[in-house]
N, CA, C, O and the ligand as a Tripos MOL2 file, in Angstrom:
@<TRIPOS>MOLECULE
protein
  285   283    72     0     0
PROTEIN
NO_CHARGES

@<TRIPOS>ATOM
      1 N         -30.7180   53.1420  -44.3180 N.3       1 MET1
      2 CA        -32.0970   52.6640  -44.3400 C.3       1 MET1
      3 C         -32.8130   53.2010  -45.5750 C.2       1 MET1
      4 O         -32.5970   54.3370  -45.9960 O.2       1 MET1
      5 N         -33.6510   52.3760  -46.1290 N.am      2 ILE2
      6 CA        -34.3810   52.7710  -47.3330 C.3       2 ILE2
      7 C         -35.8460   52.9870  -46.9760 C.2       2 ILE2
      8 O         -36.4520   52.1620  -46.2920 O.2       2 ILE2
      9 N         -36.4010   54.0780  -47.4330 N.am      3 GLU3
     10 CA        -37.8000   54.3260  -47.1560 C.3       3 GLU3
     11 C         -38.5290   54.8300  -48.3860 C.2       3 GLU3
     12 O         -37.9120   55.2980  -49.3430 O.2       3 GLU3
     13 N         -39.8480   54.7300  -48.3490 N.am      4 CYS4
     14 CA        -40.6830   55.2010  -49.4410 C.3       4 CYS4
     15 C         -40.7140   56.7260  -49.4260 C.2       4 CYS4
     16 O         -40.9180   57.3380  -48.3770 O.2       4 CYS4
     17 N         -40.5140   57.3330  -50.5860 N.am      5 THR5
     18 CA        -40.4990   58.7990  -50.6410 C.3       5 THR5
     19 C         -41.8970   59.3800  -50.4530 C.2       5 THR5
     20 O         -42.0440   60.5200  -50.0100 O.2       5 THR5
     21 N         -42.9120   58.6090  -50.7850 N.am      6 LYS6
     22 CA        -44.2820   59.1080  -50.6710 C.3       6 LYS6
     23 C         -44.8180   58.9470  -49.2480 C.2       6 LYS6
     24 O         -45.4520   59.8530  -48.7060 O.2       6 LYS6
     25 N         -44.5560   57.7920  -48.6560 N.am      7 CYS7
     26 CA        -45.0680   57.5160  -47.3110 C.3       7 CYS7
     27 C         -44.0650   57.9200  -46.2340 C.2       7 CYS7
     28 O         -44.4060   58.0050  -45.0540 O.2       7 CYS7
     29 N         -42.8420   58.1640  -46.6480 N.am      8 GLU8
     30 CA        -41.7690   58.5470  -45.7320 C.3       8 GLU8
     31 C         -41.5930   57.5660  -44.5870 C.2       8 GLU8
     32 O         -41.3620   57.9520  -43.4410 O.2       8 GLU8
     33 N         -41.7090   56.2960  -44.9210 N.am      9 THR9
     34 CA        -41.4720   55.2440  -43.9380 C.3       9 THR9
     35 C         -41.0080   53.9850  -44.6590 C.2       9 THR9
     36 O         -41.4340   53.7260  -45.7840 O.2       9 THR9
     37 N         -40.1490   53.2060  -44.0290 N.am     10 PRO10
     38 CA        -39.7240   51.9380  -44.6190 C.3      10 PRO10
     39 C         -40.6850   50.8060  -44.2900 C.2      10 PRO10
     40 O         -40.4890   49.6660  -44.7110 O.2      10 PRO10
     41 N         -41.7240   51.1340  -43.5360 N.am     11 GLN11
     42 CA        -42.5920   50.1200  -42.9420 C.3      11 GLN11
     43 C         -43.2650   49.2210  -43.9730 C.2      11 GLN11
     44 O         -43.4600   48.0300  -43.7310 O.2      11 GLN11
     45 N         -43.6190   49.7920  -45.1190 N.am     12 PHE12
     46 CA        -44.4100   49.0230  -46.0810 C.3      12 PHE12
     47 C         -43.6010   48.5640  -47.2940 C.2      12 PHE12
     48 O         -44.1510   48.0450  -48.2650 O.2      12 PHE12
     49 N         -42.3020   48.7650  -47.2190 N.am     13 LEU13
     50 CA        -41.4680   48.3750  -48.3510 C.3      13 LEU13
     51 C         -41.1860   46.8770  -48.3390 C.2      13 LEU13
     52 O         -40.8710   46.2840  -47.3080 O.2      13 LEU13
     53 N         -41.3110   46.2960  -49.5210 N.am     14 GLN14
     54 CA        -40.9760   44.8850  -49.6900 C.3      14 GLN14
     55 C         -39.9330   44.7580  -50.7870 C.2      14 GLN14
     56 O         -39.9820   45.4620  -51.7960 O.2      14 GLN14
     57 N         -38.9980   43.8620  -50.5780 N.am     15 ILE15
     58 CA        -38.0330   43.5780  -51.6420 C.3      15 ILE15
     59 C         -38.6860   42.6120  -52.6170 C.2      15 ILE15
     60 O         -39.0550   41.4970  -52.2500 O.2      15 ILE15
     61 N         -38.8240   43.0490  -53.8560 N.am     16 THR16
     62 CA        -39.4500   42.1820  -54.8520 C.3      16 THR16
     63 C         -38.4050   41.4490  -55.6810 C.2      16 THR16
     64 O         -38.6850   40.4080  -56.2750 O.2      16 THR16
     65 N         -37.2150   41.9960  -55.7140 N.am     17 GLN17
     66 CA        -36.1500   41.3460  -56.4760 C.3      17 GLN17
     67 C         -34.8110   41.7220  -55.8580 C.2      17 GLN17
     68 O         -34.5670   42.8790  -55.5160 O.2      17 GLN17
     69 N         -33.9580   40.7270  -55.7250 N.am     18 SER18
     70 CA        -32.6560   40.9790  -55.1360 C.3      18 SER18
     71 C         -31.5890   40.2300  -55.9190 C.2      18 SER18
     72 O         -31.6760   39.0180  -56.1210 O.2      18 SER18
     73 N         -30.6080   40.9560  -56.3420 N.am     19 ARG19
     74 CA        -29.5290   40.3270  -57.1060 C.3      19 ARG19
     75 C         -28.1870   40.7130  -56.5070 C.2      19 ARG19
     76 O         -27.9600   41.8550  -56.1080 O.2      19 ARG19
     77 N         -27.3190   39.7340  -56.4600 N.am     20 VAL20
     78 CA        -25.9660   39.9840  -55.9910 C.3      20 VAL20
     79 C         -24.9960   39.5400  -57.0750 C.2      20 VAL20
     80 O         -25.0540   38.4130  -57.5660 O.2      20 VAL20
     81 N         -24.1250   40.4350  -57.4270 N.am     21 TYR21
     82 CA        -23.1410   40.1210  -58.4530 C.3      21 TYR21
     83 C         -21.7940   39.8520  -57.7910 C.2      21 TYR21
     84 O         -21.3150   40.6200  -56.9560 O.2      21 TYR21
     85 N         -21.2080   38.7410  -58.1930 N.am     22 PHE22
     86 CA        -19.9380   38.3650  -57.5950 C.3      22 PHE22
     87 C         -18.7840   38.5610  -58.5600 C.2      22 PHE22
     88 O         -18.9220   38.4660  -59.7800 O.2      22 PHE22
     89 N         -17.6570   38.8340  -57.9630 N.am     23 GLU23
     90 CA        -16.4390   38.9540  -58.7430 C.3      23 GLU23
     91 C         -15.5090   37.8370  -58.2920 C.2      23 GLU23
     92 O         -15.2910   37.6470  -57.0960 O.2      23 GLU23
     93 N         -14.9740   37.1160  -59.2340 N.am     24 ASP24
     94 CA        -14.0790   36.0010  -58.9400 C.3      24 ASP24
     95 C         -14.7480   34.9300  -58.0750 C.2      24 ASP24
     96 O         -14.0690   34.1510  -57.4060 O.2      24 ASP24
     97 N         -16.0720   34.9000  -58.0950 N.am     25 GLY25
     98 CA        -16.8010   33.8650  -57.3770 C.3      25 GLY25
     99 C         -16.8230   34.0260  -55.8760 C.2      25 GLY25
    100 O         -17.4290   33.2080  -55.1840 O.2      25 GLY25
    101 N         -16.1910   35.0420  -55.3560 N.am     26 GLU26
    102 CA        -16.1480   35.2060  -53.9100 C.3      26 GLU26
    103 C         -16.5910   36.5900  -53.4510 C.2      26 GLU26
    104 O         -17.4910   36.7330  -52.6230 O.2      26 GLU26
    105 N         -15.9450   37.5930  -54.0030 N.am     27 MET27
    106 CA        -16.2090   38.9510  -53.5580 C.3      27 MET27
    107 C         -17.5450   39.4600  -54.0940 C.2      27 MET27
    108 O         -17.8550   39.3200  -55.2770 O.2      27 MET27
    109 N         -18.3100   40.0430  -53.2110 N.am     28 ILE28
    110 CA        -19.5370   40.6810  -53.6640 C.3      28 ILE28
    111 C         -19.1690   41.9820  -54.3720 C.2      28 ILE28
    112 O         -18.5080   42.8520  -53.8050 O.2      28 ILE28
    113 N         -19.6020   42.0890  -55.5960 N.am     29 ASN29
    114 CA        -19.2380   43.2380  -56.4060 C.3      29 ASN29
    115 C         -20.3360   44.2820  -56.4520 C.2      29 ASN29
    116 O         -20.0870   45.4860  -56.3940 O.2      29 ASN29
    117 N         -21.5530   43.7860  -56.5560 N.am     30 GLU30
    118 CA        -22.6590   44.7200  -56.6690 C.3      30 GLU30
    119 C         -23.9390   44.0950  -56.1360 C.2      30 GLU30
    120 O         -24.2030   42.9130  -56.3550 O.2      30 GLU30
    121 N         -24.7260   44.8950  -55.4390 N.am     31 ILE31
    122 CA        -25.9990   44.4260  -54.9320 C.3      31 ILE31
    123 C         -27.1010   45.2850  -55.5410 C.2      31 ILE31
    124 O         -27.0240   46.5140  -55.5480 O.2      31 ILE31
    125 N         -28.1050   44.6270  -56.0380 N.am     32 SER32
    126 CA        -29.2150   45.3420  -56.6480 C.3      32 SER32
    127 C         -30.5260   44.8390  -56.0670 C.2      32 SER32
    128 O         -30.8150   43.6430  -56.1100 O.2      32 SER32
    129 N         -31.3150   45.7530  -55.5250 N.am     33 GLU33
    130 CA        -32.5730   45.3660  -54.9010 C.3      33 GLU33
    131 C         -33.7080   46.2220  -55.4460 C.2      33 GLU33
    132 O         -33.5850   47.4400  -55.5700 O.2      33 GLU33
    133 N         -34.8050   45.5650  -55.7670 N.am     34 THR34
    134 CA        -35.9840   46.2850  -56.2240 C.3      34 THR34
    135 C         -37.0250   46.2680  -55.1190 C.2      34 THR34
    136 O         -37.3130   45.2240  -54.5340 O.2      34 THR34
    137 N         -37.5830   47.4340  -54.8410 N.am     35 TYR35
    138 CA        -38.5330   47.5660  -53.7400 C.3      35 TYR35
    139 C         -39.9190   47.9420  -54.2480 C.2      35 TYR35
    140 O         -40.0790   48.6180  -55.2640 O.2      35 TYR35
    141 N         -40.9050   47.4780  -53.5040 N.am     36 GLU36
    142 CA        -42.2610   47.9020  -53.7740 C.3      36 GLU36
    143 C         -42.9190   48.2810  -52.4500 C.2      36 GLU36
    144 O         -42.8010   47.5710  -51.4520 O.2      36 GLU36
    145 N         -43.6110   49.4160  -52.4660 N.am     37 CYS37
    146 CA        -44.3200   49.8500  -51.2690 C.3      37 CYS37
    147 C         -45.7430   49.3050  -51.3320 C.2      37 CYS37
    148 O         -46.4960   49.5960  -52.2620 O.2      37 CYS37
    149 N         -46.0910   48.5170  -50.3350 N.am     38 THR38
    150 CA        -47.4070   47.8790  -50.3630 C.3      38 THR38
    151 C         -48.5110   48.8560  -49.9660 C.2      38 THR38
    152 O         -49.6940   48.5480  -50.1130 O.2      38 THR38
    153 N         -48.1380   50.0190  -49.4680 N.am     39 LEU39
    154 CA        -49.1420   50.9990  -49.0660 C.3      39 LEU39
    155 C         -49.5810   51.8770  -50.2440 C.2      39 LEU39
    156 O         -50.7750   52.0340  -50.4990 O.2      39 LEU39
    157 N         -48.6020   52.4450  -50.9590 N.am     40 CYS40
    158 CA        -48.9420   53.3650  -52.0500 C.3      40 CYS40
    159 C         -48.6700   52.7690  -53.4290 C.2      40 CYS40
    160 O         -49.0360   53.3600  -54.4450 O.2      40 CYS40
    161 N         -48.0330   51.6090  -53.4680 N.am     41 GLY41
    162 CA        -47.7720   50.9620  -54.7510 C.3      41 GLY41
    163 C         -46.5490   51.4870  -55.4730 C.2      41 GLY41
    164 O         -46.2980   51.1270  -56.6230 O.2      41 GLY41
    165 N         -45.7910   52.3330  -54.8050 N.am     42 GLY42
    166 CA        -44.5840   52.8790  -55.4170 C.3      42 GLY42
    167 C         -43.4970   51.8230  -55.5510 C.2      42 GLY42
    168 O         -43.4330   50.8740  -54.7690 O.2      42 GLY42
    169 N         -42.6490   52.0030  -56.5490 N.am     43 THR43
    170 CA        -41.5450   51.0660  -56.7390 C.3      43 THR43
    171 C         -40.2300   51.8260  -56.8690 C.2      43 THR43
    172 O         -40.1940   52.9630  -57.3390 O.2      43 THR43
    173 N         -39.1820   51.1930  -56.4550 N.am     44 GLY44
    174 CA        -37.8870   51.8370  -56.5490 C.3      44 GLY44
    175 C         -36.7720   50.8140  -56.5410 C.2      44 GLY44
    176 O         -36.9900   49.6330  -56.2670 O.2      44 GLY44
    177 N         -35.5790   51.2830  -56.8430 N.am     45 MET45
    178 CA        -34.4350   50.3820  -56.9100 C.3      45 MET45
    179 C         -33.2700   50.9390  -56.1080 C.2      45 MET45
    180 O         -33.0220   52.1440  -56.0720 O.2      45 MET45
    181 N         -32.5670   50.0170  -55.4700 N.am     46 TYR46
    182 CA        -31.3960   50.3790  -54.6890 C.3      46 TYR46
    183 C         -30.2160   49.5530  -55.1810 C.2      46 TYR46
    184 O         -30.3220   48.3360  -55.3270 O.2      46 TYR46
    185 N         -29.1150   50.2010  -55.4300 N.am     47 THR47
    186 CA        -27.9260   49.4660  -55.8520 C.3      47 THR47
    187 C         -26.7170   49.8890  -55.0200 C.2      47 THR47
    188 O         -26.5710   51.0460  -54.6260 O.2      47 THR47
    189 N         -25.8770   48.9200  -54.7780 N.am     48 TYR48
    190 CA        -24.6460   49.1890  -54.0400 C.3      48 TYR48
    191 C         -23.4810   48.5890  -54.8110 C.2      48 TYR48
    192 O         -23.4880   47.4090  -55.1600 O.2      48 TYR48
    193 N         -22.4950   49.4120  -55.0650 N.am     49 THR49
    194 CA        -21.3250   48.9460  -55.7910 C.3      49 THR49
    195 C         -20.1160   48.9130  -54.8770 C.2      49 THR49
    196 O         -19.7220   49.9270  -54.3000 O.2      49 THR49
    197 N         -19.5400   47.7400  -54.7560 N.am     50 GLU50
    198 CA        -18.4430   47.5410  -53.8140 C.3      50 GLU50
    199 C         -17.2000   48.3550  -54.1930 C.2      50 GLU50
    200 O         -16.5650   48.9770  -53.3410 O.2      50 GLU50
    201 N         -16.8740   48.3370  -55.4650 N.am     51 ASP51
    202 CA        -15.6380   48.9790  -55.9210 C.3      51 ASP51
    203 C         -15.5670   50.4470  -55.5250 C.2      51 ASP51
    204 O         -14.5550   50.9300  -55.0150 O.2      51 ASP51
    205 N         -16.6680   51.1370  -55.7740 N.am     52 GLU52
    206 CA        -16.6820   52.5750  -55.4830 C.3      52 GLU52
    207 C         -17.2890   52.8720  -54.1210 C.2      52 GLU52
    208 O         -17.3680   54.0230  -53.6900 O.2      52 GLU52
    209 N         -17.7230   51.7850  -53.4410 N.am     53 GLU53
    210 CA        -18.4290   51.9370  -52.1740 C.3      53 GLU53
    211 C         -19.5340   52.9690  -52.3200 C.2      53 GLU53
    212 O         -19.7030   53.8730  -51.5010 O.2      53 GLU53
    213 N         -20.2680   52.7890  -53.3910 N.am     54 GLU54
    214 CA        -21.2670   53.7720  -53.7450 C.3      54 GLU54
    215 C         -22.6590   53.1710  -53.6720 C.2      54 GLU54
    216 O         -22.8700   52.0210  -54.0570 O.2      54 GLU54
    217 N         -23.5970   53.9480  -53.1810 N.am     55 THR55
    218 CA        -24.9790   53.5080  -53.1840 C.3      55 THR55
    219 C         -25.7850   54.4520  -54.0700 C.2      55 THR55
    220 O         -25.4920   55.6430  -54.1700 O.2      55 THR55
    221 N         -26.8050   53.8900  -54.7060 N.am     56 ALA56
    222 CA        -27.6560   54.7000  -55.5580 C.3      56 ALA56
    223 C         -29.0910   54.2180  -55.4350 C.2      56 ALA56
    224 O         -29.3510   53.0200  -55.3260 O.2      56 ALA56
    225 N         -30.0100   55.1580  -55.4540 N.am     57 VAL57
    226 CA        -31.4150   54.8000  -55.4120 C.3      57 VAL57
    227 C         -32.1370   55.5150  -56.5520 C.2      57 VAL57
    228 O         -31.7410   56.5960  -56.9870 O.2      57 VAL57
    229 N         -33.2060   54.8790  -57.0180 N.am     58 SER58
    230 CA        -34.0140   55.5070  -58.0490 C.3      58 SER58
    231 C         -35.4670   55.1120  -57.8350 C.2      58 SER58
    232 O         -35.7590   54.1310  -57.1510 O.2      58 SER58
    233 N         -36.3680   55.8760  -58.4200 N.am     59 GLY59
    234 CA        -37.7810   55.5830  -58.2770 C.3      59 GLY59
    235 C         -38.3580   56.1980  -57.0150 C.2      59 GLY59
    236 O         -38.0120   57.3170  -56.6350 O.2      59 GLY59
    237 N         -39.2480   55.4440  -56.3680 N.am     60 ASP60
    238 CA        -39.9900   55.9930  -55.2350 C.3      60 ASP60
    239 C         -39.3650   55.6640  -53.8840 C.2      60 ASP60
    240 O         -40.0480   55.6790  -52.8600 O.2      60 ASP60
    241 N         -38.0720   55.3700  -53.8810 N.am     61 VAL61
    242 CA        -37.4120   55.1070  -52.6040 C.3      61 VAL61
    243 C         -36.2740   56.0970  -52.3970 C.2      61 VAL61
    244 O         -35.7120   56.6360  -53.3510 O.2      61 VAL61
    245 N         -35.9550   56.3170  -51.1530 N.am     62 GLN62
    246 CA        -34.8380   57.1910  -50.8360 C.3      62 GLN62
    247 C         -34.0290   56.5870  -49.7010 C.2      62 GLN62
    248 O         -34.5280   55.8090  -48.8890 O.2      62 GLN62
    249 N         -32.7820   56.9700  -49.6780 N.am     63 LEU63
    250 CA        -31.8660   56.4670  -48.6740 C.3      63 LEU63
    251 C         -31.7940   57.4690  -47.5270 C.2      63 LEU63
    252 O         -31.5330   58.6530  -47.7390 O.2      63 LEU63
    253 N         -32.0250   56.9900  -46.3320 N.am     64 THR64
    254 CA        -31.9240   57.8750  -45.1800 C.3      64 THR64
    255 C         -30.8490   57.3660  -44.2420 C.2      64 THR64
    256 O         -30.6240   56.1610  -44.1220 O.2      64 THR64
    257 N         -30.2060   58.2780  -43.5980 N.am     65 LYS65
    258 CA        -29.1890   57.8990  -42.6330 C.3      65 LYS65
    259 C         -29.8370   57.7400  -41.2740 C.2      65 LYS65
    260 O         -30.5680   58.6040  -40.7910 O.2      65 LYS65
    261 N         -29.5400   56.6120  -40.6870 N.am     66 GLU66
    262 CA        -30.0570   56.3710  -39.3520 C.3      66 GLU66
    263 C         -29.2580   57.1860  -38.3550 C.2      66 GLU66
    264 O         -28.0420   57.0460  -38.2300 O.2      66 GLU66
    265 N         -29.9630   58.0230  -37.6680 N.am     67 ARG67
    266 CA        -29.2700   58.8480  -36.6790 C.3      67 ARG67
    267 C         -29.8280   58.5710  -35.2940 C.2      67 ARG67
    268 O         -31.0390   58.4300  -35.1220 O.2      67 ARG67
    269 N         -28.9710   58.4970  -34.3350 N.am     68 PRO68
    270 CA        -29.4470   58.3070  -32.9620 C.3      68 PRO68
    271 C         -30.2090   59.5350  -32.4960 C.2      68 PRO68
    272 O         -29.8710   60.6620  -32.8560 O.2      68 PRO68
    273 N         -31.2220   59.3110  -31.7060 N.am     69 LYS69
    274 CA        -32.0420   60.4200  -31.2480 C.3      69 LYS69
    275 C         -31.2810   61.2980  -30.2610 C.2      69 LYS69
    276 O         -31.5300   62.4990  -30.1470 O.2      69 LYS69
    277 N         -30.3570   60.6740  -29.5600 N.am     70 HIS70
    278 CA        -29.5680   61.4380  -28.6000 C.3      70 HIS70
    279 C         -28.1190   61.4390  -29.0420 C.2      70 HIS70
    280 O         -27.5670   60.3940  -29.3870 O.2      70 HIS70
    281 N         -27.5120   62.5940  -29.0340 N.am     71 ALA71
    282 CA        -26.1360   62.7170  -29.4930 C.3      71 ALA71
    283 C         -25.1700   62.1280  -28.4850 C.2      71 ALA71
    284 O         -23.9590   62.1450  -28.7080 O.2      71 ALA71
    285 ZN        -45.2810   54.2600  -50.1160 Zn       72 ZN72
@<TRIPOS>BOND
     1     1     2 1
     2     2     3 1
     3     3     4 2
     4     3     5 am
     5     5     6 1
     6     6     7 1
     7     7     8 2
     8     7     9 am
     9     9    10 1
    10    10    11 1
    11    11    12 2
    12    11    13 am
    13    13    14 1
    14    14    15 1
    15    15    16 2
    16    15    17 am
    17    17    18 1
    18    18    19 1
    19    19    20 2
    20    19    21 am
    21    21    22 1
    22    22    23 1
    23    23    24 2
    24    23    25 am
    25    25    26 1
    26    26    27 1
    27    27    28 2
    28    27    29 am
    29    29    30 1
    30    30    31 1
    31    31    32 2
    32    31    33 am
    33    33    34 1
    34    34    35 1
    35    35    36 2
    36    35    37 am
    37    37    38 1
    38    38    39 1
    39    39    40 2
    40    39    41 am
    41    41    42 1
    42    42    43 1
    43    43    44 2
    44    43    45 am
    45    45    46 1
    46    46    47 1
    47    47    48 2
    48    47    49 am
    49    49    50 1
    50    50    51 1
    51    51    52 2
    52    51    53 am
    53    53    54 1
    54    54    55 1
    55    55    56 2
    56    55    57 am
    57    57    58 1
    58    58    59 1
    59    59    60 2
    60    59    61 am
    61    61    62 1
    62    62    63 1
    63    63    64 2
    64    63    65 am
    65    65    66 1
    66    66    67 1
    67    67    68 2
    68    67    69 am
    69    69    70 1
    70    70    71 1
    71    71    72 2
    72    71    73 am
    73    73    74 1
    74    74    75 1
    75    75    76 2
    76    75    77 am
    77    77    78 1
    78    78    79 1
    79    79    80 2
    80    79    81 am
    81    81    82 1
    82    82    83 1
    83    83    84 2
    84    83    85 am
    85    85    86 1
    86    86    87 1
    87    87    88 2
    88    87    89 am
    89    89    90 1
    90    90    91 1
    91    91    92 2
    92    91    93 am
    93    93    94 1
    94    94    95 1
    95    95    96 2
    96    95    97 am
    97    97    98 1
    98    98    99 1
    99    99   100 2
   100    99   101 am
   101   101   102 1
   102   102   103 1
   103   103   104 2
   104   103   105 am
   105   105   106 1
   106   106   107 1
   107   107   108 2
   108   107   109 am
   109   109   110 1
   110   110   111 1
   111   111   112 2
   112   111   113 am
   113   113   114 1
   114   114   115 1
   115   115   116 2
   116   115   117 am
   117   117   118 1
   118   118   119 1
   119   119   120 2
   120   119   121 am
   121   121   122 1
   122   122   123 1
   123   123   124 2
   124   123   125 am
   125   125   126 1
   126   126   127 1
   127   127   128 2
   128   127   129 am
   129   129   130 1
   130   130   131 1
   131   131   132 2
   132   131   133 am
   133   133   134 1
   134   134   135 1
   135   135   136 2
   136   135   137 am
   137   137   138 1
   138   138   139 1
   139   139   140 2
   140   139   141 am
   141   141   142 1
   142   142   143 1
   143   143   144 2
   144   143   145 am
   145   145   146 1
   146   146   147 1
   147   147   148 2
   148   147   149 am
   149   149   150 1
   150   150   151 1
   151   151   152 2
   152   151   153 am
   153   153   154 1
   154   154   155 1
   155   155   156 2
   156   155   157 am
   157   157   158 1
   158   158   159 1
   159   159   160 2
   160   159   161 am
   161   161   162 1
   162   162   163 1
   163   163   164 2
   164   163   165 am
   165   165   166 1
   166   166   167 1
   167   167   168 2
   168   167   169 am
   169   169   170 1
   170   170   171 1
   171   171   172 2
   172   171   173 am
   173   173   174 1
   174   174   175 1
   175   175   176 2
   176   175   177 am
   177   177   178 1
   178   178   179 1
   179   179   180 2
   180   179   181 am
   181   181   182 1
   182   182   183 1
   183   183   184 2
   184   183   185 am
   185   185   186 1
   186   186   187 1
   187   187   188 2
   188   187   189 am
   189   189   190 1
   190   190   191 1
   191   191   192 2
   192   191   193 am
   193   193   194 1
   194   194   195 1
   195   195   196 2
   196   195   197 am
   197   197   198 1
   198   198   199 1
   199   199   200 2
   200   199   201 am
   201   201   202 1
   202   202   203 1
   203   203   204 2
   204   203   205 am
   205   205   206 1
   206   206   207 1
   207   207   208 2
   208   207   209 am
   209   209   210 1
   210   210   211 1
   211   211   212 2
   212   211   213 am
   213   213   214 1
   214   214   215 1
   215   215   216 2
   216   215   217 am
   217   217   218 1
   218   218   219 1
   219   219   220 2
   220   219   221 am
   221   221   222 1
   222   222   223 1
   223   223   224 2
   224   223   225 am
   225   225   226 1
   226   226   227 1
   227   227   228 2
   228   227   229 am
   229   229   230 1
   230   230   231 1
   231   231   232 2
   232   231   233 am
   233   233   234 1
   234   234   235 1
   235   235   236 2
   236   235   237 am
   237   237   238 1
   238   238   239 1
   239   239   240 2
   240   239   241 am
   241   241   242 1
   242   242   243 1
   243   243   244 2
   244   243   245 am
   245   245   246 1
   246   246   247 1
   247   247   248 2
   248   247   249 am
   249   249   250 1
   250   250   251 1
   251   251   252 2
   252   251   253 am
   253   253   254 1
   254   254   255 1
   255   255   256 2
   256   255   257 am
   257   257   258 1
   258   258   259 1
   259   259   260 2
   260   259   261 am
   261   261   262 1
   262   262   263 1
   263   263   264 2
   264   263   265 am
   265   265   266 1
   266   266   267 1
   267   267   268 2
   268   267   269 am
   269   269   270 1
   270   270   271 1
   271   271   272 2
   272   271   273 am
   273   273   274 1
   274   274   275 1
   275   275   276 2
   276   275   277 am
   277   277   278 1
   278   278   279 1
   279   279   280 2
   280   279   281 am
   281   281   282 1
   282   282   283 1
   283   283   284 2
@<TRIPOS>SUBSTRUCTURE
     1 MET1         2 RESIDUE 1 A MET
     2 ILE2         6 RESIDUE 1 A ILE
     3 GLU3        10 RESIDUE 1 A GLU
     4 CYS4        14 RESIDUE 1 A CYS
     5 THR5        18 RESIDUE 1 A THR
     6 LYS6        22 RESIDUE 1 A LYS
     7 CYS7        26 RESIDUE 1 A CYS
     8 GLU8        30 RESIDUE 1 A GLU
     9 THR9        34 RESIDUE 1 A THR
    10 PRO10       38 RESIDUE 1 A PRO
    11 GLN11       42 RESIDUE 1 A GLN
    12 PHE12       46 RESIDUE 1 A PHE
    13 LEU13       50 RESIDUE 1 A LEU
    14 GLN14       54 RESIDUE 1 A GLN
    15 ILE15       58 RESIDUE 1 A ILE
    16 THR16       62 RESIDUE 1 A THR
    17 GLN17       66 RESIDUE 1 A GLN
    18 SER18       70 RESIDUE 1 A SER
    19 ARG19       74 RESIDUE 1 A ARG
    20 VAL20       78 RESIDUE 1 A VAL
    21 TYR21       82 RESIDUE 1 A TYR
    22 PHE22       86 RESIDUE 1 A PHE
    23 GLU23       90 RESIDUE 1 A GLU
    24 ASP24       94 RESIDUE 1 A ASP
    25 GLY25       98 RESIDUE 1 A GLY
    26 GLU26      102 RESIDUE 1 A GLU
    27 MET27      106 RESIDUE 1 A MET
    28 ILE28      110 RESIDUE 1 A ILE
    29 ASN29      114 RESIDUE 1 A ASN
    30 GLU30      118 RESIDUE 1 A GLU
    31 ILE31      122 RESIDUE 1 A ILE
    32 SER32      126 RESIDUE 1 A SER
    33 GLU33      130 RESIDUE 1 A GLU
    34 THR34      134 RESIDUE 1 A THR
    35 TYR35      138 RESIDUE 1 A TYR
    36 GLU36      142 RESIDUE 1 A GLU
    37 CYS37      146 RESIDUE 1 A CYS
    38 THR38      150 RESIDUE 1 A THR
    39 LEU39      154 RESIDUE 1 A LEU
    40 CYS40      158 RESIDUE 1 A CYS
    41 GLY41      162 RESIDUE 1 A GLY
    42 GLY42      166 RESIDUE 1 A GLY
    43 THR43      170 RESIDUE 1 A THR
    44 GLY44      174 RESIDUE 1 A GLY
    45 MET45      178 RESIDUE 1 A MET
    46 TYR46      182 RESIDUE 1 A TYR
    47 THR47      186 RESIDUE 1 A THR
    48 TYR48      190 RESIDUE 1 A TYR
    49 THR49      194 RESIDUE 1 A THR
    50 GLU50      198 RESIDUE 1 A GLU
    51 ASP51      202 RESIDUE 1 A ASP
    52 GLU52      206 RESIDUE 1 A GLU
    53 GLU53      210 RESIDUE 1 A GLU
    54 GLU54      214 RESIDUE 1 A GLU
    55 THR55      218 RESIDUE 1 A THR
    56 ALA56      222 RESIDUE 1 A ALA
    57 VAL57      226 RESIDUE 1 A VAL
    58 SER58      230 RESIDUE 1 A SER
    59 GLY59      234 RESIDUE 1 A GLY
    60 ASP60      238 RESIDUE 1 A ASP
    61 VAL61      242 RESIDUE 1 A VAL
    62 GLN62      246 RESIDUE 1 A GLN
    63 LEU63      250 RESIDUE 1 A LEU
    64 THR64      254 RESIDUE 1 A THR
    65 LYS65      258 RESIDUE 1 A LYS
    66 GLU66      262 RESIDUE 1 A GLU
    67 ARG67      266 RESIDUE 1 A ARG
    68 PRO68      270 RESIDUE 1 A PRO
    69 LYS69      274 RESIDUE 1 A LYS
    70 HIS70      278 RESIDUE 1 A HIS
    71 ALA71      282 RESIDUE 1 A ALA
    72 ZN72       285 GROUP 0 **** ****
């Protein structure tokens, strides 16, 4: 889950730009999403690379792991 680092909530985040890069016309190779927080005006970017199964965030967003409240 992606959330705003300033507001610490994903509630006000909007995707302003989304790009998907394909390899060989079929496989998704890379996903790039730009976010804007409508509450504080912060912006950030999230990218996911299939090859390395790697995610990266920059700017005013952070990646949080969704954890169940009960173990
Ligand atoms: Zn915010």
